[in-house]
Backbone and ligand atoms as CSV (ligand in chain L), in Angstrom:
chain,resi,resn,atom,element,x,y,z
A,1,GLU,N,N,87.139,67.018,90.870
A,1,GLU,CA,C,88.586,66.956,90.695
A,1,GLU,C,C,89.204,68.307,90.488
A,2,ARG,N,N,88.638,68.928,89.338
A,2,ARG,CA,C,89.154,70.263,89.174
A,2,ARG,C,C,89.064,71.249,90.271
A,3,ALA,N,N,87.791,71.262,90.992
A,3,ALA,CA,C,87.574,71.977,92.252
A,3,ALA,C,C,88.686,71.593,93.286
A,4,LYS,N,N,88.932,70.430,93.440
A,4,LYS,CA,C,89.904,70.067,94.450
A,4,LYS,C,C,91.223,70.558,94.018
A,5,LEU,N,N,91.629,70.408,92.869
A,5,LEU,CA,C,92.915,71.051,92.374
A,5,LEU,C,C,92.901,72.478,92.616
A,6,LEU,N,N,91.948,73.168,92.212
A,6,LEU,CA,C,92.011,74.689,92.383
A,6,LEU,C,C,92.041,75.012,93.929
A,7,ASN,N,N,91.306,74.316,94.721
A,7,ASN,CA,C,91.390,74.459,96.315
A,7,ASN,C,C,92.860,74.219,96.760
A,8,ALA,N,N,93.415,73.207,96.201
A,8,ALA,CA,C,94.849,72.908,96.786
A,8,ALA,C,C,95.673,74.037,96.263
A,9,ILE,N,N,95.587,74.574,95.112
A,9,ILE,CA,C,96.366,75.603,94.599
A,9,ILE,C,C,96.250,76.912,95.535
A,10,ILE,N,N,95.039,77.278,95.880
A,10,ILE,CA,C,94.750,78.423,96.735
A,10,ILE,C,C,95.251,78.042,98.192
A,11,GLU,N,N,94.991,76.972,98.725
A,11,GLU,CA,C,95.347,76.713,100.101
A,11,GLU,C,C,96.881,76.785,100.153
A,12,ASN,N,N,97.693,76.390,99.104
A,12,ASN,CA,C,99.072,76.332,99.293
A,12,ASN,C,C,99.812,77.591,98.631
A,13,ALA,N,N,99.067,78.423,98.169
A,13,ALA,CA,C,99.660,79.802,97.483
A,13,ALA,C,C,100.471,80.437,98.502
A,14,ILE,N,N,101.625,80.992,98.117
A,14,ILE,CA,C,102.577,81.799,98.892
A,14,ILE,C,C,101.862,83.088,99.320
A,15,ASP,N,N,101.236,83.736,98.378
A,15,ASP,CA,C,100.631,84.958,98.550
A,15,ASP,C,C,99.203,84.749,99.387
A,16,GLY,N,N,98.826,85.750,100.129
A,16,GLY,CA,C,97.562,85.670,100.809
A,16,GLY,C,C,96.405,85.869,99.761
A,17,ILE,N,N,95.353,85.218,99.880
A,17,ILE,CA,C,94.115,85.274,98.988
A,17,ILE,C,C,92.998,85.327,99.835
A,18,ILE,N,N,92.140,86.476,99.602
A,18,ILE,CA,C,90.871,86.606,100.365
A,18,ILE,C,C,89.877,86.964,99.411
A,19,THR,N,N,88.666,86.270,99.634
A,19,THR,CA,C,87.593,86.719,98.804
A,19,THR,C,C,86.417,87.348,99.714
A,20,ILE,N,N,85.693,88.454,99.257
A,20,ILE,CA,C,84.687,89.207,99.798
A,20,ILE,C,C,83.459,89.311,98.973
A,21,ASP,N,N,82.297,89.433,99.670
A,21,ASP,CA,C,81.110,89.711,98.860
A,21,ASP,C,C,81.027,91.168,98.491
A,22,GLU,N,N,80.044,91.510,97.824
A,22,GLU,CA,C,79.886,92.915,97.427
A,22,GLU,C,C,79.828,93.937,98.481
A,23,PHE,N,N,79.704,93.572,99.667
A,23,PHE,CA,C,79.580,94.425,100.867
A,23,PHE,C,C,80.882,94.383,101.678
A,24,GLY,N,N,81.857,93.628,101.222
A,24,GLY,CA,C,83.090,93.662,101.956
A,24,GLY,C,C,83.153,92.656,103.015
A,25,ILE,N,N,82.259,91.583,103.030
A,25,ILE,CA,C,82.358,90.631,104.127
A,25,ILE,C,C,83.194,89.508,103.500
A,26,ILE,N,N,84.108,88.954,104.408
A,26,ILE,CA,C,85.132,87.900,104.043
A,26,ILE,C,C,84.304,86.595,103.905
A,27,GLU,N,N,84.524,85.953,102.759
A,27,GLU,CA,C,83.842,84.540,102.616
A,27,GLU,C,C,84.937,83.511,102.648
A,28,HIS,N,N,86.151,83.748,102.087
A,28,HIS,CA,C,87.154,82.743,102.045
A,28,HIS,C,C,88.627,83.427,102.372
A,29,ILE,N,N,89.425,82.648,103.046
A,29,ILE,CA,C,90.770,83.301,103.271
A,29,ILE,C,C,91.675,82.110,103.357
A,30,ASN,N,N,92.841,82.302,102.584
A,30,ASN,CA,C,93.761,81.022,102.629
A,30,ASN,C,C,94.701,81.120,103.717
A,31,PRO,N,N,95.404,80.012,104.017
A,31,PRO,CA,C,96.480,80.015,105.285
A,31,PRO,C,C,97.429,81.157,105.223
A,32,SER,N,N,97.981,81.426,104.008
A,32,SER,CA,C,98.983,82.477,103.975
A,32,SER,C,C,98.399,83.770,104.410
A,33,ALA,N,N,97.179,84.122,104.108
A,33,ALA,CA,C,96.627,85.417,104.635
A,33,ALA,C,C,96.372,85.336,106.029
A,34,LEU,N,N,95.982,84.189,106.622
A,34,LEU,CA,C,95.736,84.148,107.923
A,34,LEU,C,C,96.965,84.316,108.699
A,35,THR,N,N,98.210,83.681,108.201
A,35,THR,CA,C,99.511,83.807,108.871
A,35,THR,C,C,99.925,85.271,108.774
A,36,LEU,N,N,99.761,85.888,107.774
A,36,LEU,CA,C,100.300,87.400,107.489
A,36,LEU,C,C,99.515,88.213,108.517
A,37,PHE,N,N,98.177,87.934,108.694
A,37,PHE,CA,C,97.429,88.957,109.524
A,37,PHE,C,C,97.203,88.452,111.008
A,38,GLY,N,N,97.727,87.196,111.219
A,38,GLY,CA,C,97.822,86.645,112.536
A,38,GLY,C,C,96.489,86.221,113.215
A,39,PHE,N,N,95.476,85.896,112.420
A,39,PHE,CA,C,94.179,85.449,112.821
A,39,PHE,C,C,93.910,84.023,112.624
A,40,ASP,N,N,92.914,83.467,113.170
A,40,ASP,CA,C,92.439,82.139,112.796
A,40,ASP,C,C,91.263,82.286,111.872
A,41,ARG,N,N,91.109,81.269,111.040
A,41,ARG,CA,C,89.961,81.444,110.021
A,41,ARG,C,C,88.586,81.822,110.623
A,42,LYS,N,N,88.302,81.195,111.775
A,42,LYS,CA,C,86.907,81.402,112.254
A,42,LYS,C,C,86.827,82.943,112.795
A,43,GLU,N,N,87.906,83.447,113.036
A,43,GLU,CA,C,87.863,84.944,113.426
A,43,GLU,C,C,87.500,85.930,112.446
A,44,LEU,N,N,87.700,85.450,111.192
A,44,LEU,CA,C,87.585,86.328,110.067
A,44,LEU,C,C,86.442,86.114,109.047
A,45,VAL,N,N,86.119,84.786,108.894
A,45,VAL,CA,C,85.024,84.554,108.084
A,45,VAL,C,C,83.800,85.177,108.532
A,46,GLY,N,N,83.007,86.008,107.573
A,46,GLY,CA,C,81.895,86.645,108.128
A,46,GLY,C,C,82.126,88.091,108.566
A,47,LYS,N,N,83.387,88.468,108.788
A,47,LYS,CA,C,83.718,89.695,109.245
A,47,LYS,C,C,83.981,90.630,108.104
A,48,ASN,N,N,83.958,92.026,108.249
A,48,ASN,CA,C,84.205,92.972,107.271
A,48,ASN,C,C,85.800,92.936,107.095
A,49,VAL,N,N,86.221,93.103,105.649
A,49,VAL,CA,C,87.629,93.051,105.444
A,49,VAL,C,C,88.231,94.202,106.025
A,50,SER,N,N,87.592,95.251,106.402
A,50,SER,CA,C,88.121,96.440,106.988
A,50,SER,C,C,88.818,96.173,108.296
A,51,VAL,N,N,88.524,94.994,108.965
A,51,VAL,CA,C,89.281,94.699,110.221
A,51,VAL,C,C,90.657,94.531,109.952
A,52,LEU,N,N,91.150,94.281,108.741
A,52,LEU,CA,C,92.439,93.974,108.213
A,52,LEU,C,C,93.289,95.403,107.956
A,53,MET,N,N,92.752,96.558,108.111
A,53,MET,CA,C,93.456,97.697,107.774
A,53,MET,C,C,93.388,98.695,108.911
A,54,PRO,N,N,94.468,99.767,108.778
A,54,PRO,CA,C,94.431,100.753,109.820
A,54,PRO,C,C,93.414,101.896,109.260
A,55,GLN,N,N,93.241,102.862,110.064
A,55,GLN,CA,C,92.543,104.096,109.740
A,55,GLN,C,C,93.423,104.853,108.880
A,56,PRO,N,N,92.955,105.701,107.905
A,56,PRO,CA,C,91.515,105.921,107.804
A,56,PRO,C,C,90.783,104.992,106.709
A,57,ASP,N,N,91.622,104.125,106.263
A,57,ASP,CA,C,90.930,103.179,105.204
A,57,ASP,C,C,89.843,102.391,105.950
A,58,LYS,N,N,90.097,101.935,107.092
A,58,LYS,CA,C,89.188,101.116,107.875
A,58,LYS,C,C,87.833,101.554,107.880
A,59,GLU,N,N,87.597,102.884,108.064
A,59,GLU,CA,C,86.264,103.552,108.245
A,59,GLU,C,C,85.801,103.921,106.797
A,60,ARG,N,N,86.654,103.996,105.789
A,60,ARG,CA,C,86.171,104.380,104.589
A,60,ARG,C,C,86.031,103.221,103.490
A,61,HIS,N,N,86.435,101.992,103.958
A,61,HIS,CA,C,86.489,100.926,102.897
A,61,HIS,C,C,85.135,100.638,102.354
A,62,ASP,N,N,84.067,100.579,103.369
A,62,ASP,CA,C,82.638,100.304,102.815
A,62,ASP,C,C,82.277,101.240,101.709
A,63,GLN,N,N,82.845,102.480,101.992
A,63,GLN,CA,C,82.282,103.515,100.978
A,63,GLN,C,C,83.113,103.424,99.666
A,64,TYR,N,N,84.383,102.937,99.679
A,64,TYR,CA,C,85.205,102.692,98.527
A,64,TYR,C,C,84.448,101.684,97.659
A,65,ILE,N,N,84.011,100.554,98.319
A,65,ILE,CA,C,83.341,99.482,97.545
A,65,ILE,C,C,81.915,99.992,97.019
A,66,ALA,N,N,81.231,100.644,97.820
A,66,ALA,CA,C,79.865,101.235,97.390
A,66,ALA,C,C,80.061,102.175,96.184
A,67,ASN,N,N,81.124,103.041,96.248
A,67,ASN,CA,C,81.422,103.949,95.100
A,67,ASN,C,C,81.589,103.161,93.812
A,68,TYR,N,N,82.468,102.022,93.971
A,68,TYR,CA,C,82.576,101.197,92.905
A,68,TYR,C,C,81.280,100.593,92.363
A,69,ARG,N,N,80.498,100.225,93.214
A,69,ARG,CA,C,79.238,99.408,92.757
A,69,ARG,C,C,78.339,100.394,92.138
A,70,HIS,N,N,78.342,101.657,92.549
A,70,HIS,CA,C,77.630,102.708,91.872
A,70,HIS,C,C,77.982,103.211,90.631
A,71,SER,N,N,79.340,103.598,90.681
A,71,SER,CA,C,79.929,104.160,89.477
A,71,SER,C,C,80.724,103.176,88.547
A,72,GLY,N,N,81.039,102.100,88.860
A,72,GLY,CA,C,81.861,101.151,88.056
A,72,GLY,C,C,83.185,101.612,87.903
A,73,HIS,N,N,83.583,102.661,88.574
A,73,HIS,CA,C,84.873,103.192,88.406
A,73,HIS,C,C,85.896,102.605,89.395
A,74,ALA,N,N,86.924,101.916,88.842
A,74,ALA,CA,C,87.941,101.273,89.692
A,74,ALA,C,C,89.157,102.036,90.057
A,75,HIS,N,N,89.613,101.885,91.187
A,75,HIS,CA,C,90.760,102.531,91.625
A,75,HIS,C,C,91.959,101.626,91.853
A,76,ILE,N,N,91.442,100.239,92.260
A,76,ILE,CA,C,92.477,99.304,92.495
A,76,ILE,C,C,92.244,98.036,91.623
A,77,ILE,N,N,90.998,97.755,91.405
A,77,ILE,CA,C,90.676,96.609,90.437
A,77,ILE,C,C,91.310,96.732,89.164
A,78,GLY,N,N,92.079,95.635,88.830
A,78,GLY,CA,C,92.813,95.657,87.460
A,78,GLY,C,C,94.001,96.601,87.494
A,79,ILE,N,N,94.280,97.116,88.699
A,79,ILE,CA,C,95.469,98.105,88.724
A,79,ILE,C,C,96.414,97.728,89.776
A,80,GLY,N,N,96.005,97.435,91.003
A,80,GLY,CA,C,96.761,97.154,92.108
A,80,GLY,C,C,97.305,98.398,92.859
A,81,ARG,N,N,97.800,98.139,94.047
A,81,ARG,CA,C,98.156,99.344,94.845
A,81,ARG,C,C,99.103,98.753,95.993
A,82,GLU,N,N,99.934,99.618,96.356
A,82,GLU,CA,C,100.745,99.222,97.693
A,82,GLU,C,C,99.863,99.892,98.788
A,83,VAL,N,N,99.467,98.981,99.678
A,83,VAL,CA,C,98.728,99.513,100.857
A,83,VAL,C,C,99.342,99.006,102.202
A,84,VAL,N,N,98.841,99.324,103.250
A,84,VAL,CA,C,99.280,98.897,104.588
A,84,VAL,C,C,98.119,98.110,105.300
A,85,GLY,N,N,98.498,96.970,105.754
A,85,GLY,CA,C,97.641,96.167,106.508
A,85,GLY,C,C,97.891,96.114,107.886
A,86,GLN,N,N,96.863,95.737,108.695
A,86,GLN,CA,C,96.946,95.739,110.208
A,86,GLN,C,C,96.697,94.311,110.738
A,87,ARG,N,N,97.682,93.869,111.471
A,87,ARG,CA,C,97.509,92.571,112.100
A,87,ARG,C,C,96.688,92.481,113.313
A,88,LYS,N,N,96.352,91.349,113.723
A,88,LYS,CA,C,95.477,91.208,115.027
A,88,LYS,C,C,96.120,91.951,116.196
A,89,ASP,N,N,97.506,91.812,116.206
A,89,ASP,CA,C,98.162,92.498,117.394
A,89,ASP,C,C,98.399,94.078,117.110
A,90,GLY,N,N,97.831,94.510,116.016
A,90,GLY,CA,C,97.800,96.022,115.992
A,90,GLY,C,C,99.052,96.454,115.036
A,91,SER,N,N,100.029,95.625,114.794
A,91,SER,CA,C,101.068,95.900,114.041
A,91,SER,C,C,100.788,96.119,112.511
A,92,ARG,N,N,101.599,96.802,111.850
A,92,ARG,CA,C,101.311,97.085,110.452
A,92,ARG,C,C,102.311,96.541,109.532
A,93,PHE,N,N,101.944,96.256,108.167
A,93,PHE,CA,C,102.949,95.907,107.320
A,93,PHE,C,C,102.442,96.283,105.865
A,94,PRO,N,N,103.339,96.558,104.971
A,94,PRO,CA,C,103.085,96.954,103.654
A,94,PRO,C,C,102.848,95.730,102.730
A,95,PHE,N,N,101.882,95.816,101.773
A,95,PHE,CA,C,101.805,94.824,100.831
A,95,PHE,C,C,101.356,95.277,99.566
A,96,ARG,N,N,101.596,94.448,98.462
A,96,ARG,CA,C,101.016,94.846,97.144
A,96,ARG,C,C,99.570,94.102,97.181
A,97,LEU,N,N,98.598,94.902,96.993
A,97,LEU,CA,C,97.229,94.410,96.821
A,97,LEU,C,C,96.726,94.442,95.351
A,98,GLY,N,N,96.261,93.265,94.873
A,98,GLY,CA,C,95.669,93.063,93.563
A,98,GLY,C,C,94.221,92.672,93.838
A,99,VAL,N,N,93.260,93.280,93.234
A,99,VAL,CA,C,91.894,93.013,93.443
A,99,VAL,C,C,91.193,92.721,92.106
A,100,SER,N,N,90.567,91.514,91.916
A,100,SER,CA,C,89.786,91.392,90.682
A,100,SER,C,C,88.290,91.089,91.045
A,101,GLU,N,N,87.489,91.382,90.073
A,101,GLU,CA,C,86.014,91.179,90.306
A,101,GLU,C,C,85.716,89.936,89.579
A,102,VAL,N,N,84.936,89.081,90.239
A,102,VAL,CA,C,84.490,87.820,89.753
A,102,VAL,C,C,83.041,87.607,89.617
A,103,LYS,N,N,82.503,87.525,88.530
A,103,LYS,CA,C,80.994,87.333,88.267
A,103,LYS,C,C,80.768,85.940,88.259
A,104,PHE,N,N,79.968,85.300,89.057
A,104,PHE,CA,C,79.915,83.911,89.142
A,104,PHE,C,C,78.525,83.509,89.635
A,105,SER,N,N,77.828,82.767,88.875
A,105,SER,CA,C,76.338,82.357,89.022
A,105,SER,C,C,75.623,83.422,89.687
A,106,ASP,N,N,75.203,84.372,88.926
A,106,ASP,CA,C,74.456,85.591,89.190
A,106,ASP,C,C,74.732,86.380,90.390
A,107,ARG,N,N,75.982,86.125,90.886
A,107,ARG,CA,C,76.543,86.905,92.131
A,107,ARG,C,C,77.949,87.532,91.625
A,108,ARG,N,N,78.233,88.419,92.485
A,108,ARG,CA,C,79.625,89.229,92.167
A,108,ARG,C,C,80.422,89.180,93.333
A,109,ILE,N,N,81.627,88.713,93.319
A,109,ILE,CA,C,82.590,88.726,94.404
A,109,ILE,C,C,83.853,89.366,94.081
A,110,PHE,N,N,84.620,89.691,95.089
A,110,PHE,CA,C,85.922,90.353,94.813
A,110,PHE,C,C,86.951,89.387,95.347
A,111,THR,N,N,88.042,89.207,94.750
A,111,THR,CA,C,89.163,88.363,95.193
A,111,THR,C,C,90.435,89.406,95.404
A,112,GLY,N,N,91.053,89.433,96.516
A,112,GLY,CA,C,92.177,90.119,96.891
A,112,GLY,C,C,93.494,89.170,96.971
A,113,PHE,N,N,94.538,89.725,96.317
A,113,PHE,CA,C,95.715,88.970,96.375
A,113,PHE,C,C,96.722,89.852,97.056
A,114,ILE,N,N,97.373,89.283,98.121
A,114,ILE,CA,C,98.178,90.038,99.122
A,114,ILE,C,C,99.600,89.502,98.943
A,115,HIS,N,N,100.536,90.458,98.449
A,115,HIS,CA,C,101.913,90.045,98.409
A,115,HIS,C,C,102.707,90.939,99.397
A,116,ASP,N,N,103.082,90.304,100.439
A,116,ASP,CA,C,103.785,90.910,101.568
A,116,ASP,C,C,105.098,91.668,101.079
A,117,LEU,N,N,105.189,92.969,101.437
A,117,LEU,CA,C,106.315,93.600,100.987
A,117,LEU,C,C,107.285,94.106,102.184
A,118,SER,N,N,106.970,93.495,103.350
A,118,SER,CA,C,107.864,93.963,104.462
A,118,SER,C,C,109.271,93.722,104.306
A,119,ARG,N,N,109.716,92.518,103.923
A,119,ARG,CA,C,111.065,92.236,103.695
A,119,ARG,C,C,111.816,93.185,102.672
A,120,GLN,N,N,111.052,93.388,101.588
A,120,GLN,CA,C,111.726,94.418,100.493
A,120,GLN,C,C,111.850,95.761,101.174
A,121,LYS,N,N,110.834,96.197,101.817
A,121,LYS,CA,C,110.935,97.692,102.576
A,121,LYS,C,C,112.066,97.532,103.580
A,122,GLU,N,N,112.252,96.656,104.276
A,122,GLU,CA,C,113.302,96.584,105.321
A,122,GLU,C,C,114.672,96.779,104.553
A,123,ASP,N,N,114.828,95.915,103.400
A,123,ASP,CA,C,116.027,95.974,102.543
A,123,ASP,C,C,116.225,97.240,102.118
A,124,GLU,N,N,115.326,97.907,101.576
A,124,GLU,CA,C,115.414,99.287,101.002
A,124,GLU,C,C,115.838,100.336,102.026
A,125,LEU,N,N,115.373,100.142,103.236
A,125,LEU,CA,C,115.908,101.006,104.354
A,125,LEU,C,C,117.304,100.809,104.683
A,126,LYS,N,N,117.748,99.444,104.664
A,126,LYS,CA,C,119.070,99.171,104.930
A,126,LYS,C,C,119.897,99.892,103.939
A,127,ILE,N,N,119.671,99.730,102.636
A,127,ILE,CA,C,120.398,100.193,101.473
A,127,ILE,C,C,120.515,101.650,101.634
A,128,LYS,N,N,119.393,102.450,102.012
A,128,LYS,CA,C,119.452,103.734,102.113
A,128,LYS,C,C,120.337,104.185,103.230
A,129,SER,N,N,120.327,103.456,104.271
A,129,SER,CA,C,121.154,103.862,105.463
A,129,SER,C,C,122.655,103.798,105.224
A,130,TYR,N,N,123.043,103.013,104.244
A,130,TYR,CA,C,124.446,102.961,103.744
A,130,TYR,C,C,124.962,104.080,103.004
A,131,THR,N,N,124.069,104.884,102.451
A,131,THR,CA,C,124.464,105.949,101.553
A,131,THR,C,C,124.499,107.263,102.068
L,1,HEM,C1,C,89.008,99.944,97.254
L,1,HEM,C2,C,92.422,99.884,100.677
L,1,HEM,C3,C,91.992,95.178,101.324
L,1,HEM,C4,C,88.524,95.149,97.792
L,1,HEM,C5,C,89.967,100.263,98.115
L,1,HEM,C6,C,90.480,101.623,98.181
L,1,HEM,C7,C,91.471,101.614,99.006
L,1,HEM,C8,C,91.492,100.334,99.599
L,1,HEM,C9,C,92.303,102.752,99.603
L,1,HEM,C10,C,90.032,102.813,97.367
L,1,HEM,C11,C,90.870,103.375,96.450
L,1,HEM,C12,C,90.294,104.804,95.898
L,1,HEM,O1,O,89.107,104.921,95.919
L,1,HEM,O2,O,91.054,105.575,95.596
L,1,HEM,C13,C,92.527,98.596,101.094
L,1,HEM,C14,C,93.466,98.286,102.305
L,1,HEM,C15,C,93.392,97.012,102.414
L,1,HEM,C16,C,92.379,96.502,101.505
L,1,HEM,C17,C,94.356,99.214,103.009
L,1,HEM,C18,C,94.126,96.208,103.494
L,1,HEM,C19,C,93.612,95.122,104.049
L,1,HEM,C20,C,91.053,94.724,100.325
L,1,HEM,C21,C,90.704,93.263,99.987
L,1,HEM,C22,C,89.849,93.292,98.996
L,1,HEM,C23,C,89.633,94.623,98.727
L,1,HEM,C24,C,91.436,92.132,100.750
L,1,HEM,C25,C,89.261,92.185,98.349
L,1,HEM,C26,C,89.129,90.950,98.792
L,1,HEM,C27,C,88.354,96.468,97.419
L,1,HEM,C28,C,87.320,96.803,96.404
L,1,HEM,C29,C,87.496,98.153,96.336
L,1,HEM,C30,C,88.559,98.509,97.140
L,1,HEM,C31,C,86.292,95.850,95.723
L,1,HEM,C32,C,86.691,99.090,95.210
L,1,HEM,C33,C,86.981,98.975,93.892
L,1,HEM,C34,C,88.320,99.812,93.385
L,1,HEM,O3,O,88.560,100.926,93.984
L,1,HEM,O4,O,88.916,99.348,92.556
L,1,HEM,N1,N,90.668,99.546,99.026
L,1,HEM,N2,N,92.005,97.571,100.670
L,1,HEM,N3,N,90.268,95.514,99.517
L,1,HEM,N4,N,89.026,97.506,97.852
L,1,HEM,FE1,FE,90.418,97.597,99.403
């Protein structure tokens, strides 16, 4: 019951939610994240999360995660950052990324929370162009 409730919360969340394993491979992705990035679920589960970002992060992201695994030193986990994502059609959008580490039955996964900022950014540009 509790698992069903948690699943319903995640499936209906407004923000995108993605979980990856320790090597960056996507295990779960909610409908909101699929809509934001323009993919179907079957196209992303089992793929590296780096497919969702432009260069140079795309080619560096495995190393970012490996650095964290080896050093324990976080740059985004527990802090958050504004980053740029890349959709299936190649277009890009800004979002606030929150990452947390989840230790769970002798395994470690990472959850990413994706809050789209494209509307806010457009509004900021409009405001700037008035002044
Ligand atoms: C680290 C970018 C998505 C998990 C990083 C760093 C960058 C980055 C720049 C390293 C920061 C540094 O070393 O200074 C991005 C971009 C994304 C993205 C552009 C766009 C799609 C995700 C998602 C997850 C994730 C969805 C989790 C589901 C991690 C982890 C680290 C990391 C675990 C290493 C720990 C840390 O630095 O705190 N990412 N990321 N990333 N990212 Fe991502």
